[in-house]
C-alpha positions in Angstrom: 17.2 -33.7 -4.1 18.0 -37.3 -2.9 21.5 -38.0 -3.7 22.2 -41.3 -2.0 20.2 -44.2 -1.5 21.9 -47.0 0.6 20.2 -49.9 -0.1 21.2 -52.8 2.2 24.4 -51.4 3.7 25.4 -51.5 7.3 26.0 -48.2 9.2 30.0 -48.4 8.9 29.5 -48.8 5.1 27.1 -46.0 5.0 29.3 -43.8 7.1 32.3 -44.5 4.9 30.4 -43.6 2.0 29.2 -40.3 3.4 32.9 -39.2 4.1 33.6 -40.0 0.5 30.3 -37.8 -0.5 31.4 -35.2 2.0 34.8 -34.9 0.4 33.4 -34.8 -3.3 30.9 -32.0 -2.1 33.6 -30.0 -0.7 35.7 -30.1 -3.9 32.7 -28.7 -5.7 31.9 -26.1 -3.0 29.1 -27.8 -1.6 28.3 -28.5 2.1 27.7 -32.0 3.0 25.0 -30.6 5.5 22.9 -29.6 2.5 22.9 -32.9 1.0 19.9 -35.3 2.3 21.0 -38.8 2.6 18.4 -41.4 2.7 17.8 -45.1 4.4 15.4 -47.3 2.6 14.2 -50.5 4.1 12.1 -53.2 2.7 11.4 -56.6 3.5 13.7 -58.1 1.0 16.8 -56.1 1.9 18.9 -57.2 4.6 18.4 -60.0 7.3 16.5 -57.8 9.8 13.1 -56.4 10.5 12.9 -52.8 12.2 9.1 -53.7 13.0 10.2 -56.8 15.2 10.0 -54.4 18.2 10.2 -50.8 19.2 14.0 -51.3 20.3 14.6 -52.9 16.8 13.4 -49.6 15.1 15.1 -47.2 17.5 18.4 -49.1 17.0 18.3 -49.0 13.2 17.5 -45.4 13.1 20.0 -44.4 15.8 22.9 -46.6 14.3 22.0 -44.8 10.8 21.6 -41.4 12.0 25.0 -41.9 13.5 26.3 -43.0 10.2 25.0 -39.7 8.4 21.6 -40.7 7.3 19.1 -37.6 7.2 15.9 -39.4 5.8 14.1 -42.6 6.5 11.6 -44.7 4.3 10.2 -47.8 5.8 8.0 -50.3 4.0 4.8 -50.6 6.2 4.9 -53.5 8.7 2.8 -56.5 8.8 -0.6 -56.4 10.0 0.7 -58.4 13.2 3.2 -55.6 13.9 1.0 -52.4 13.6 1.2 -52.5 17.5 4.9 -51.7 17.1 4.3 -48.9 14.5 1.7 -47.4 16.9 4.5 -47.5 19.7 7.3 -46.2 17.4 4.9 -43.3 16.3 4.1 -42.4 20.0 7.3 -43.2 21.8 10.3 -43.3 19.6 9.7 -40.6 16.9 9.0 -37.7 19.5 12.5 -38.7 21.1 14.1 -38.7 17.6 12.5 -35.2 17.0 13.9 -34.1 20.5 10.5 -34.0 22.0 10.2 -36.7 24.7 6.5 -36.6 25.3 6.4 -40.0 27.2 
């Protein structure tokens, strides 16, 4: 069950909300680890584009994971950015999953 969507928040703001959520969960006998926290990106949100480069994608996911995000949803890249998507799928995602196949 998705309990938090952080539309347009920066990682420090997300981290602060995750702390509050953890405290609320604890008072109700729940573990924060059992609650999924999602990052949703669409072109009209924020002033960045994770599809601008492989490094941009890895940076936003890394900073968001560090803030406590567990799940990611990205709008599809523009046609001209599909090469970045292919590189993310073959390089970044395996690293994030702990399998460095490169």
